N, CA, C and O atoms as CSV, one atom per row, in Angstrom:
chain,resi,resn,atom,element,x,y,z
A,1,GLN,N,N,-23.497,-43.604,-54.243
A,1,GLN,CA,C,-22.401,-43.165,-55.104
A,1,GLN,C,C,-21.760,-41.890,-54.565
A,1,GLN,O,O,-20.538,-41.804,-54.446
A,2,VAL,N,N,-22.595,-40.897,-54.238
A,2,VAL,CA,C,-22.116,-39.618,-53.742
A,2,VAL,C,C,-22.354,-39.541,-52.241
A,2,VAL,O,O,-23.439,-39.862,-51.757
A,3,GLN,N,N,-21.344,-39.120,-51.519
A,3,GLN,CA,C,-21.458,-38.864,-50.098
A,3,GLN,C,C,-21.314,-37.377,-49.833
A,3,GLN,O,O,-20.444,-36.719,-50.404
A,4,LEU,N,N,-22.166,-36.848,-48.968
A,4,LEU,CA,C,-22.177,-35.439,-48.630
A,4,LEU,C,C,-21.941,-35.280,-47.138
A,4,LEU,O,O,-22.557,-35.977,-46.332
A,5,VAL,N,N,-21.060,-34.375,-46.769
A,5,VAL,CA,C,-20.732,-34.130,-45.377
A,5,VAL,C,C,-20.856,-32.644,-45.095
A,5,VAL,O,O,-20.139,-31.830,-45.677
A,6,GLU,N,N,-21.777,-32.293,-44.194
A,6,GLU,CA,C,-21.982,-30.903,-43.813
A,6,GLU,C,C,-21.118,-30.537,-42.613
A,6,GLU,O,O,-20.857,-31.366,-41.741
A,7,ASN,N,N,-20.685,-29.293,-42.584
A,7,ASN,CA,C,-19.955,-28.740,-41.450
A,7,ASN,C,C,-20.361,-27.287,-41.258
A,7,ASN,O,O,-20.943,-26.673,-42.152
A,8,GLY,N,N,-20.054,-26.751,-40.103
A,8,GLY,CA,C,-20.228,-25.335,-39.852
A,8,GLY,C,C,-21.383,-24.959,-38.958
A,8,GLY,O,O,-21.536,-23.787,-38.611
A,9,GLY,N,N,-22.200,-25.920,-38.575
A,9,GLY,CA,C,-23.291,-25.608,-37.679
A,9,GLY,C,C,-22.791,-25.258,-36.295
A,9,GLY,O,O,-21.620,-25.455,-35.968
A,10,GLY,N,N,-23.695,-24.737,-35.489
A,10,GLY,CA,C,-23.342,-24.370,-34.138
A,10,GLY,C,C,-24.366,-23.455,-33.515
A,10,GLY,O,O,-25.468,-23.279,-34.034
A,11,LEU,N,N,-23.985,-22.872,-32.391
A,11,LEU,CA,C,-24.827,-21.959,-31.631
A,11,LEU,C,C,-24.362,-20.528,-31.854
A,11,LEU,O,O,-23.191,-20.208,-31.653
A,12,VAL,N,N,-25.285,-19.674,-32.268
A,12,VAL,CA,C,-24.987,-18.257,-32.462
A,12,VAL,C,C,-26.110,-17.421,-31.890
A,12,VAL,O,O,-27.238,-17.891,-31.742
A,13,GLN,N,N,-25.791,-16.170,-31.568
A,13,GLN,CA,C,-26.797,-15.240,-31.082
A,13,GLN,C,C,-27.578,-14.634,-32.237
A,13,GLN,O,O,-27.074,-14.563,-33.358
A,14,PRO,N,N,-28.801,-14.196,-31.974
A,14,PRO,CA,C,-29.550,-13.502,-33.021
A,14,PRO,C,C,-28.742,-12.344,-33.597
A,14,PRO,O,O,-28.096,-11.594,-32.866
A,15,GLY,N,N,-28.791,-12.215,-34.913
A,15,GLY,CA,C,-28.009,-11.213,-35.602
A,15,GLY,C,C,-26.640,-11.679,-36.025
A,15,GLY,O,O,-25.957,-10.988,-36.780
A,16,GLY,N,N,-26.228,-12.829,-35.557
A,16,GLY,CA,C,-24.930,-13.361,-35.896
A,16,GLY,C,C,-24.909,-14.054,-37.241
A,16,GLY,O,O,-25.900,-14.068,-37.971
A,17,SER,N,N,-23.753,-14.633,-37.555
A,17,SER,CA,C,-23.543,-15.274,-38.851
A,17,SER,C,C,-22.906,-16.641,-38.686
A,17,SER,O,O,-22.184,-16.900,-37.723
A,18,LEU,N,N,-23.186,-17.499,-39.636
A,18,LEU,CA,C,-22.543,-18.796,-39.762
A,18,LEU,C,C,-22.359,-19.097,-41.235
A,18,LEU,O,O,-23.118,-18.619,-42.079
A,19,ARG,N,N,-21.348,-19.889,-41.537
A,19,ARG,CA,C,-21.188,-20.406,-42.885
A,19,ARG,C,C,-21.157,-21.917,-42.840
A,19,ARG,O,O,-20.279,-22.517,-42.220
A,20,LEU,N,N,-22.118,-22.522,-43.501
A,20,LEU,CA,C,-22.173,-23.966,-43.627
A,20,LEU,C,C,-21.450,-24.399,-44.886
A,20,LEU,O,O,-21.441,-23.680,-45.886
A,21,SER,N,N,-20.852,-25.560,-44.837
A,21,SER,CA,C,-20.236,-26.138,-46.012
A,21,SER,C,C,-20.703,-27.568,-46.186
A,21,SER,O,O,-21.072,-28.241,-45.223
A,22,CYS,N,N,-20.681,-28.013,-47.410
A,22,CYS,CA,C,-21.072,-29.373,-47.750
A,22,CYS,C,C,-20.084,-29.881,-48.773
A,22,CYS,O,O,-20.044,-29.405,-49.907
A,23,ALA,N,N,-19.289,-30.850,-48.366
A,23,ALA,CA,C,-18.274,-31.425,-49.233
A,23,ALA,C,C,-18.784,-32.732,-49.815
A,23,ALA,O,O,-19.307,-33.582,-49.094
A,24,ALA,N,N,-18.630,-32.885,-51.110
A,24,ALA,CA,C,-19.154,-34.040,-51.822
A,24,ALA,C,C,-18.034,-34.900,-52.371
A,24,ALA,O,O,-16.987,-34.402,-52.786
A,25,SER,N,N,-18.271,-36.185,-52.366
A,25,SER,CA,C,-17.385,-37.111,-53.044
A,25,SER,C,C,-17.788,-37.202,-54.510
A,25,SER,O,O,-18.767,-36.589,-54.934
A,26,GLY,N,N,-17.028,-37.969,-55.274
A,26,GLY,CA,C,-17.356,-38.165,-56.669
A,26,GLY,C,C,-16.666,-37.175,-57.582
A,26,GLY,O,O,-16.068,-36.195,-57.136
A,27,ASN,N,N,-16.763,-37.454,-58.868
A,27,ASN,CA,C,-16.087,-36.634,-59.868
A,27,ASN,C,C,-17.036,-35.954,-60.848
A,27,ASN,O,O,-16.601,-35.462,-61.890
A,28,ILE,N,N,-18.328,-35.923,-60.525
A,28,ILE,CA,C,-19.304,-35.257,-61.375
A,28,ILE,C,C,-20.073,-34.201,-60.590
A,28,ILE,O,O,-21.231,-33.913,-60.894
A,29,PHE,N,N,-19.430,-33.629,-59.588
A,29,PHE,CA,C,-20.078,-32.649,-58.729
A,29,PHE,C,C,-20.668,-31.493,-59.523
A,29,PHE,O,O,-21.754,-31.012,-59.202
A,30,SER,N,N,-19.974,-31.049,-60.541
A,30,SER,CA,C,-20.396,-29.870,-61.280
A,30,SER,C,C,-21.730,-30.051,-61.992
A,30,SER,O,O,-22.361,-29.061,-62.362
A,31,LEU,N,N,-22.174,-31.279,-62.194
A,31,LEU,CA,C,-23.428,-31.548,-62.875
A,31,LEU,C,C,-24.643,-31.440,-61.957
A,31,LEU,O,O,-25.769,-31.306,-62.436
A,32,TYR,N,N,-24.430,-31.495,-60.669
A,32,TYR,CA,C,-25.536,-31.578,-59.724
A,32,TYR,C,C,-26.120,-30.220,-59.387
A,32,TYR,O,O,-25.407,-29.223,-59.277
A,33,VAL,N,N,-27.431,-30.208,-59.225
A,33,VAL,CA,C,-28.079,-29.119,-58.512
A,33,VAL,C,C,-27.824,-29.341,-57.021
A,33,VAL,O,O,-27.969,-30.457,-56.522
A,34,MET,N,N,-27.451,-28.291,-56.324
A,34,MET,CA,C,-27.152,-28.380,-54.901
A,34,MET,C,C,-28.160,-27.547,-54.127
A,34,MET,O,O,-28.341,-26.358,-54.385
A,35,ASP,N,N,-28.801,-28.188,-53.185
A,35,ASP,CA,C,-29.811,-27.551,-52.355
A,35,ASP,C,C,-29.405,-27.593,-50.890
A,35,ASP,O,O,-28.731,-28.519,-50.440
A,36,TRP,N,N,-29.826,-26.580,-50.164
A,36,TRP,CA,C,-29.829,-26.618,-48.712
A,36,TRP,C,C,-31.279,-26.661,-48.244
A,36,TRP,O,O,-32.093,-25.818,-48.621
A,37,HIS,N,N,-31.582,-27.647,-47.423
A,37,HIS,CA,C,-32.880,-27.773,-46.776
A,37,HIS,C,C,-32.695,-27.618,-45.278
A,37,HIS,O,O,-31.586,-27.743,-44.759
A,38,ARG,N,N,-33.782,-27.347,-44.597
A,38,ARG,CA,C,-33.733,-27.330,-43.149
A,38,ARG,C,C,-35.030,-27.889,-42.581
A,38,ARG,O,O,-36.083,-27.837,-43.216
A,39,GLN,N,N,-34.927,-28.422,-41.375
A,39,GLN,CA,C,-36.090,-28.936,-40.684
A,39,GLN,C,C,-36.005,-28.546,-39.218
A,39,GLN,O,O,-35.067,-28.914,-38.510
A,40,ALA,N,N,-36.999,-27.798,-38.783
A,40,ALA,CA,C,-37.102,-27.375,-37.402
A,40,ALA,C,C,-38.104,-28.253,-36.676
A,40,ALA,O,O,-38.965,-28.861,-37.312
A,41,PRO,N,N,-38.006,-28.331,-35.353
A,41,PRO,CA,C,-38.965,-29.136,-34.597
A,41,PRO,C,C,-40.401,-28.723,-34.881
A,41,PRO,O,O,-40.736,-27.539,-34.841
A,42,GLY,N,N,-41.242,-29.700,-35.168
A,42,GLY,CA,C,-42.640,-29.431,-35.429
A,42,GLY,C,C,-42.952,-28.875,-36.793
A,42,GLY,O,O,-44.102,-28.534,-37.072
A,43,LYS,N,N,-41.953,-28.775,-37.654
A,43,LYS,CA,C,-42.162,-28.222,-38.983
A,43,LYS,C,C,-41.720,-29.215,-40.047
A,43,LYS,O,O,-40.907,-30.103,-39.791
A,44,GLN,N,N,-42.263,-29.051,-41.233
A,44,GLN,CA,C,-41.847,-29.857,-42.364
A,44,GLN,C,C,-40.492,-29.386,-42.875
A,44,GLN,O,O,-40.107,-28.233,-42.682
A,45,ARG,N,N,-39.785,-30.286,-43.521
A,45,ARG,CA,C,-38.541,-29.913,-44.156
A,45,ARG,C,C,-38.831,-28.927,-45.287
A,45,ARG,O,O,-39.755,-29.126,-46.074
A,46,GLU,N,N,-38.039,-27.874,-45.357
A,46,GLU,CA,C,-38.243,-26.862,-46.377
A,46,GLU,C,C,-36.958,-26.592,-47.142
A,46,GLU,O,O,-35.856,-26.702,-46.604
A,47,LEU,N,N,-37.123,-26.243,-48.385
A,47,LEU,CA,C,-35.996,-25.840,-49.216
A,47,LEU,C,C,-35.605,-24.419,-48.859
A,47,LEU,O,O,-36.437,-23.512,-48.898
A,48,VAL,N,N,-34.347,-24.224,-48.513
A,48,VAL,CA,C,-33.841,-22.923,-48.115
A,48,VAL,C,C,-33.184,-22.199,-49.278
A,48,VAL,O,O,-33.452,-21.021,-49.515
A,49,ALA,N,N,-32.325,-22.903,-50.002
A,49,ALA,CA,C,-31.571,-22.280,-51.078
A,49,ALA,C,C,-31.176,-23.326,-52.098
A,49,ALA,O,O,-31.035,-24.506,-51.779
A,50,ARG,N,N,-31.000,-22.876,-53.331
A,50,ARG,CA,C,-30.633,-23.769,-54.423
A,50,ARG,C,C,-29.633,-23.080,-55.320
A,50,ARG,O,O,-29.727,-21.878,-55.570
A,51,ILE,N,N,-28.676,-23.844,-55.802
A,51,ILE,CA,C,-27.773,-23.363,-56.828
A,51,ILE,C,C,-27.645,-24.445,-57.887
A,51,ILE,O,O,-27.377,-25.604,-57.572
A,52,THR,N,N,-27.839,-24.062,-59.142
A,52,THR,CA,C,-27.805,-25.004,-60.242
A,52,THR,C,C,-26.382,-25.200,-60.730
A,52,THR,O,O,-25.450,-24.537,-60.275
A,53,SER,N,N,-26.235,-26.129,-61.668
A,53,SER,CA,C,-24.929,-26.362,-62.264
A,53,SER,C,C,-24.411,-25.126,-62.988
A,53,SER,O,O,-23.201,-24.935,-63.114
A,54,GLY,N,N,-25.330,-24.288,-63.462
A,54,GLY,CA,C,-24.950,-23.062,-64.139
A,54,GLY,C,C,-24.752,-21.873,-63.227
A,54,GLY,O,O,-24.383,-20.792,-63.686
A,55,GLY,N,N,-24.993,-22.059,-61.935
A,55,GLY,CA,C,-24.769,-20.993,-60.980
A,55,GLY,C,C,-25.982,-20.154,-60.643
A,55,GLY,O,O,-25.875,-19.205,-59.867
A,56,SER,N,N,-27.137,-20.481,-61.208
A,56,SER,CA,C,-28.351,-19.760,-60.845
A,56,SER,C,C,-28.762,-20.115,-59.424
A,56,SER,O,O,-28.589,-21.255,-58.991
A,57,THR,N,N,-29.300,-19.152,-58.704
A,57,THR,CA,C,-29.666,-19.356,-57.308
A,57,THR,C,C,-31.121,-19.025,-57.063
A,57,THR,O,O,-31.717,-18.208,-57.764
A,58,ASN,N,N,-31.686,-19.675,-56.053
A,58,ASN,CA,C,-33.029,-19.413,-55.579
A,58,ASN,C,C,-33.032,-19.527,-54.067
A,58,ASN,O,O,-32.280,-20.309,-53.485
A,59,TYR,N,N,-33.895,-18.732,-53.437
A,59,TYR,CA,C,-33.967,-18.704,-51.989
A,59,TYR,C,C,-35.409,-18.714,-51.526
A,59,TYR,O,O,-36.298,-18.177,-52.186
A,60,ALA,N,N,-35.621,-19.331,-50.384
A,60,ALA,CA,C,-36.907,-19.206,-49.729
A,60,ALA,C,C,-37.123,-17.754,-49.321
A,60,ALA,O,O,-36.175,-17.050,-48.973
A,61,ASP,N,N,-38.364,-17.319,-49.367
A,61,ASP,CA,C,-38.660,-15.937,-49.003
A,61,ASP,C,C,-38.176,-15.600,-47.594
A,61,ASP,O,O,-37.778,-14.467,-47.322
A,62,SER,N,N,-38.211,-16.573,-46.715
A,62,SER,CA,C,-37.849,-16.333,-45.328
A,62,SER,C,C,-36.372,-16.031,-45.124
A,62,SER,O,O,-35.991,-15.478,-44.093
A,63,VAL,N,N,-35.536,-16.387,-46.093
A,63,VAL,CA,C,-34.096,-16.172,-45.947
A,63,VAL,C,C,-33.532,-15.233,-46.999
A,63,VAL,O,O,-32.353,-14.883,-46.940
A,64,LYS,N,N,-34.339,-14.822,-47.948
A,64,LYS,CA,C,-33.867,-13.973,-49.035
A,64,LYS,C,C,-33.291,-12.676,-48.478
A,64,LYS,O,O,-33.899,-12.015,-47.636
A,65,GLY,N,N,-32.118,-12.332,-48.963
A,65,GLY,CA,C,-31.436,-11.140,-48.499
A,65,GLY,C,C,-30.525,-11.376,-47.319
A,65,GLY,O,O,-29.705,-10.519,-46.992
A,66,ARG,N,N,-30.651,-12.517,-46.674
A,66,ARG,CA,C,-29.820,-12.840,-45.520
A,66,ARG,C,C,-28.858,-13.995,-45.787
A,66,ARG,O,O,-27.742,-14.012,-45.268
A,67,PHE,N,N,-29.290,-14.954,-46.593
A,67,PHE,CA,C,-28.490,-16.141,-46.885
A,67,PHE,C,C,-27.959,-16.068,-48.309
A,67,PHE,O,O,-28.601,-15.502,-49.193
A,68,THR,N,N,-26.789,-16.641,-48.520
A,68,THR,CA,C,-26.190,-16.719,-49.839
A,68,THR,C,C,-25.638,-18.119,-50.057
A,68,THR,O,O,-24.846,-18.614,-49.254
A,69,ILE,N,N,-26.055,-18.751,-51.139
A,69,ILE,CA,C,-25.531,-20.057,-51.504
A,69,ILE,C,C,-24.485,-19.876,-52.599
A,69,ILE,O,O,-24.638,-19.038,-53.489
A,70,SER,N,N,-23.437,-20.661,-52.523
A,70,SER,CA,C,-22.398,-20.624,-53.533
A,70,SER,C,C,-21.794,-22.010,-53.671
A,70,SER,O,O,-21.998,-22.877,-52.821
A,71,ARG,N,N,-21.056,-22.209,-54.741
A,71,ARG,CA,C,-20.403,-23.502,-54.940
A,71,ARG,C,C,-19.021,-23.306,-55.514
A,71,ARG,O,O,-18.761,-22.359,-56.256
A,72,ASP,N,N,-18.144,-24.214,-55.159
A,72,ASP,CA,C,-16.793,-24.256,-55.679
A,72,ASP,C,C,-16.616,-25.644,-56.269
A,72,ASP,O,O,-16.328,-26.601,-55.550
A,73,ASN,N,N,-16.788,-25.748,-57.569
A,73,ASN,CA,C,-16.748,-27.056,-58.213
A,73,ASN,C,C,-15.366,-27.701,-58.121
A,73,ASN,O,O,-15.258,-28.926,-58.067
A,74,ALA,N,N,-14.320,-26.894,-58.105
A,74,ALA,CA,C,-12.979,-27.437,-57.984
A,74,ALA,C,C,-12.772,-28.124,-56.646
A,74,ALA,O,O,-11.971,-29.053,-56.538
A,75,LYS,N,N,-13.488,-27.673,-55.628
A,75,LYS,CA,C,-13.386,-28.264,-54.298
A,75,LYS,C,C,-14.538,-29.204,-53.981
A,75,LYS,O,O,-14.608,-29.743,-52.876
A,76,ASN,N,N,-15.444,-29.410,-54.933
A,76,ASN,CA,C,-16.615,-30.257,-54.709
A,76,ASN,C,C,-17.380,-29.839,-53.460
A,76,ASN,O,O,-17.791,-30.680,-52.660
A,77,THR,N,N,-17.564,-28.548,-53.304
A,77,THR,CA,C,-18.146,-28.023,-52.079
A,77,THR,C,C,-19.194,-26.958,-52.383
A,77,THR,O,O,-19.021,-26.131,-53.278
A,78,VAL,N,N,-20.271,-26.997,-51.627
A,78,VAL,CA,C,-21.286,-25.957,-51.671
A,78,VAL,C,C,-21.345,-25.299,-50.298
A,78,VAL,O,O,-21.145,-25.959,-49.278
A,79,TYR,N,N,-21.620,-24.000,-50.276
A,79,TYR,CA,C,-21.630,-23.227,-49.050
A,79,TYR,C,C,-22.973,-22.549,-48.860
A,79,TYR,O,O,-23.696,-22.282,-49.820
A,80,LEU,N,N,-23.289,-22.281,-47.621
A,80,LEU,CA,C,-24.427,-21.445,-47.289
A,80,LEU,C,C,-23.974,-20.423,-46.262
A,80,LEU,O,O,-23.760,-20.752,-45.096
A,81,GLN,N,N,-23.829,-19.186,-46.703
A,81,GLN,CA,C,-23.494,-18.089,-45.809
A,81,GLN,C,C,-24.781,-17.550,-45.215
A,81,GLN,O,O,-25.675,-17.125,-45.946
A,82,MET,N,N,-24.878,-17.564,-43.905
A,82,MET,CA,C,-26.082,-17.157,-43.205
A,82,MET,C,C,-25.767,-15.943,-42.348
A,82,MET,O,O,-24.973,-16.025,-41.411
A,83,ASN,N,N,-26.385,-14.827,-42.670
A,83,ASN,CA,C,-26.202,-13.585,-41.934
A,83,ASN,C,C,-27.509,-13.161,-41.286
A,83,ASN,O,O,-28.584,-13.648,-41.637
A,84,SER,N,N,-27.397,-12.249,-40.339
A,84,SER,CA,C,-28.578,-11.716,-39.648
A,84,SER,C,C,-29.490,-12.830,-39.174
A,84,SER,O,O,-30.700,-12.800,-39.402
A,85,LEU,N,N,-28.908,-13.795,-38.523
A,85,LEU,CA,C,-29.657,-14.977,-38.122
A,85,LEU,C,C,-30.721,-14.650,-37.088
A,85,LEU,O,O,-30.544,-13.793,-36.221
A,86,LYS,N,N,-31.822,-15.358,-37.210
A,86,LYS,CA,C,-32.966,-15.197,-36.330
A,86,LYS,C,C,-33.233,-16.509,-35.598
A,86,LYS,O,O,-32.849,-17.573,-36.083
A,87,PRO,N,N,-33.881,-16.450,-34.442
A,87,PRO,CA,C,-34.241,-17.695,-33.767
A,87,PRO,C,C,-35.045,-18.640,-34.650
A,87,PRO,O,O,-34.940,-19.858,-34.509
A,88,GLU,N,N,-35.841,-18.092,-35.555
A,88,GLU,CA,C,-36.635,-18.913,-36.461
A,88,GLU,C,C,-35.781,-19.716,-37.439
A,88,GLU,O,O,-36.285,-20.636,-38.082
A,89,ASP,N,N,-34.507,-19.383,-37.561
A,89,ASP,CA,C,-33.601,-20.135,-38.422
A,89,ASP,C,C,-33.086,-21.403,-37.757
A,89,ASP,O,O,-32.427,-22.216,-38.404
A,90,THR,N,N,-33.375,-21.577,-36.490
A,90,THR,CA,C,-32.928,-22.767,-35.781
A,90,THR,C,C,-33.513,-24.020,-36.424
A,90,THR,O,O,-34.729,-24.146,-36.566
A,91,ALA,N,N,-32.642,-24.935,-36.807
A,91,ALA,CA,C,-33.066,-26.148,-37.496
A,91,ALA,C,C,-31.851,-27.015,-37.753
A,91,ALA,O,O,-30.711,-26.594,-37.557
A,92,VAL,N,N,-32.113,-28.225,-38.193
A,92,VAL,CA,C,-31.073,-29.055,-38.767
A,92,VAL,C,C,-31.025,-28.752,-40.254
A,92,VAL,O,O,-32.043,-28.823,-40.942
A,93,TYR,N,N,-29.853,-28.418,-40.742
A,93,TYR,CA,C,-29.669,-28.062,-42.138
A,93,TYR,C,C,-29.053,-29.230,-42.888
A,93,TYR,O,O,-28.071,-29.824,-42.443
A,94,TYR,N,N,-29.642,-29.548,-44.027
A,94,TYR,CA,C,-29.234,-30.692,-44.829
A,94,TYR,C,C,-28.791,-30.246,-46.210
A,94,TYR,O,O,-29.419,-29.391,-46.835
A,95,CYS,N,N,-27.721,-30.826,-46.666
A,95,CYS,CA,C,-27.233,-30.636,-48.015
A,95,CYS,C,C,-27.816,-31.722,-48.915
A,95,CYS,O,O,-27.877,-32.890,-48.532
A,96,ASN,N,N,-28.236,-31.333,-50.093
A,96,ASN,CA,C,-28.859,-32.249,-51.043
A,96,ASN,C,C,-28.271,-32.026,-52.429
A,96,ASN,O,O,-28.201,-30.893,-52.906
A,97,ALA,N,N,-27.854,-33.096,-53.064
A,97,ALA,CA,C,-27.338,-33.053,-54.429
A,97,ALA,C,C,-28.228,-33.910,-55.306
A,97,ALA,O,O,-28.517,-35.059,-54.971
A,98,TRP,N,N,-28.669,-33.351,-56.440
A,98,TRP,CA,C,-29.529,-34.135,-57.329
A,98,TRP,C,C,-29.296,-33.784,-58.786
A,98,TRP,O,O,-28.945,-32.661,-59.147
A,99,TRP,N,N,-29.509,-34.794,-59.596
A,99,TRP,CA,C,-29.382,-34.657,-61.049
A,99,TRP,C,C,-30.047,-35.863,-61.685
A,99,TRP,O,O,-29.691,-37.002,-61.384
A,100,THR,N,N,-31.007,-35.623,-62.559
A,100,THR,CA,C,-31.829,-36.666,-63.167
A,100,THR,C,C,-32.338,-37.612,-62.075
A,100,THR,O,O,-33.042,-37.176,-61.163
A,101,ARG,N,N,-31.996,-38.880,-62.156
A,101,ARG,CA,C,-32.512,-39.847,-61.196
A,101,ARG,C,C,-31.707,-39.908,-59.902
A,101,ARG,O,O,-32.067,-40.649,-58.987
A,102,TYR,N,N,-30.641,-39.151,-59.815
A,102,TYR,CA,C,-29.763,-39.202,-58.662
A,102,TYR,C,C,-30.197,-38.195,-57.612
A,102,TYR,O,O,-30.586,-37.073,-57.935
A,103,ASP,N,N,-30.129,-38.607,-56.343
A,103,ASP,CA,C,-30.605,-37.786,-55.244
A,103,ASP,C,C,-29.869,-38.219,-53.976
A,103,ASP,O,O,-30.088,-39.319,-53.469
A,104,TYR,N,N,-29.005,-37.356,-53.473
A,104,TYR,CA,C,-28.173,-37.690,-52.328
A,104,TYR,C,C,-28.319,-36.645,-51.245
A,104,TYR,O,O,-28.526,-35.464,-51.525
A,105,TRP,N,N,-28.209,-37.091,-50.000
A,105,TRP,CA,C,-28.402,-36.234,-48.837
A,105,TRP,C,C,-27.269,-36.384,-47.844
A,105,TRP,O,O,-26.727,-37.474,-47.659
A,106,GLY,N,N,-26.918,-35.281,-47.209
A,106,GLY,CA,C,-25.982,-35.314,-46.118
A,106,GLY,C,C,-26.657,-35.698,-44.820
A,106,GLY,O,O,-27.868,-35.915,-44.776
A,107,GLN,N,N,-25.866,-35.782,-43.764
A,107,GLN,CA,C,-26.379,-36.219,-42.466
A,107,GLN,C,C,-27.019,-35.097,-41.666
A,107,GLN,O,O,-27.707,-35.354,-40.678
A,108,GLY,N,N,-26.804,-33.876,-42.077
A,108,GLY,CA,C,-27.370,-32.730,-41.396
A,108,GLY,C,C,-26.417,-32.117,-40.388
A,108,GLY,O,O,-25.562,-32.797,-39.821
A,109,THR,N,N,-26.580,-30.815,-40.174
A,109,THR,CA,C,-25.812,-30.104,-39.166
A,109,THR,C,C,-26.747,-29.158,-38.421
A,109,THR,O,O,-27.563,-28.467,-39.032
A,110,GLN,N,N,-26.622,-29.134,-37.107
A,110,GLN,CA,C,-27.528,-28.356,-36.275
A,110,GLN,C,C,-27.110,-26.894,-36.242
A,110,GLN,O,O,-25.948,-26.571,-35.994
A,111,VAL,N,N,-28.068,-26.019,-36.495
A,111,VAL,CA,C,-27.894,-24.581,-36.328
A,111,VAL,C,C,-28.876,-24.117,-35.265
A,111,VAL,O,O,-30.083,-24.321,-35.390
A,112,THR,N,N,-28.355,-23.496,-34.229
A,112,THR,CA,C,-29.189,-22.978,-33.157
A,112,THR,C,C,-28.918,-21.494,-32.993
A,112,THR,O,O,-27.777,-21.082,-32.785
A,113,VAL,N,N,-29.966,-20.695,-33.086
A,113,VAL,CA,C,-29.871,-19.249,-32.937
A,113,VAL,C,C,-30.615,-18.883,-31.662
A,113,VAL,O,O,-31.840,-18.984,-31.595
A,114,SER,N,N,-29.872,-18.461,-30.661
A,114,SER,CA,C,-30.459,-18.222,-29.355
A,114,SER,C,C,-29.583,-17.284,-28.553
A,114,SER,O,O,-28.364,-17.244,-28.722
A,115,SER,N,N,-30.232,-16.522,-27.667
A,115,SER,CA,C,-29.517,-15.665,-26.738
A,115,SER,C,C,-29.053,-16.437,-25.511
A,115,SER,O,O,-28.429,-15.862,-24.619
């Protein structure tokens, strides 16, 4: 029902910044909890950031203070602003939308932090 498309990944140097976006189809975007997950080689997928329908946010300890999640319901889009990037942030980042029994995932976007 819902399709999610991530953009904004790329290669940046340590200390740099990127902003990821996730555009969703459908007309009930505002009801969904929106999550950003990431998966690095050899590691399990982890929840990076969450924003609820009411705008409450949560962050993994590893990114707290550096990443900011936001949403624009009028544009059906969620963002992840990533600052002070570290090599450990290198991963494929996935957008996830969920509400009750509904659970949708984007295709992922690669973020590489390297000198």
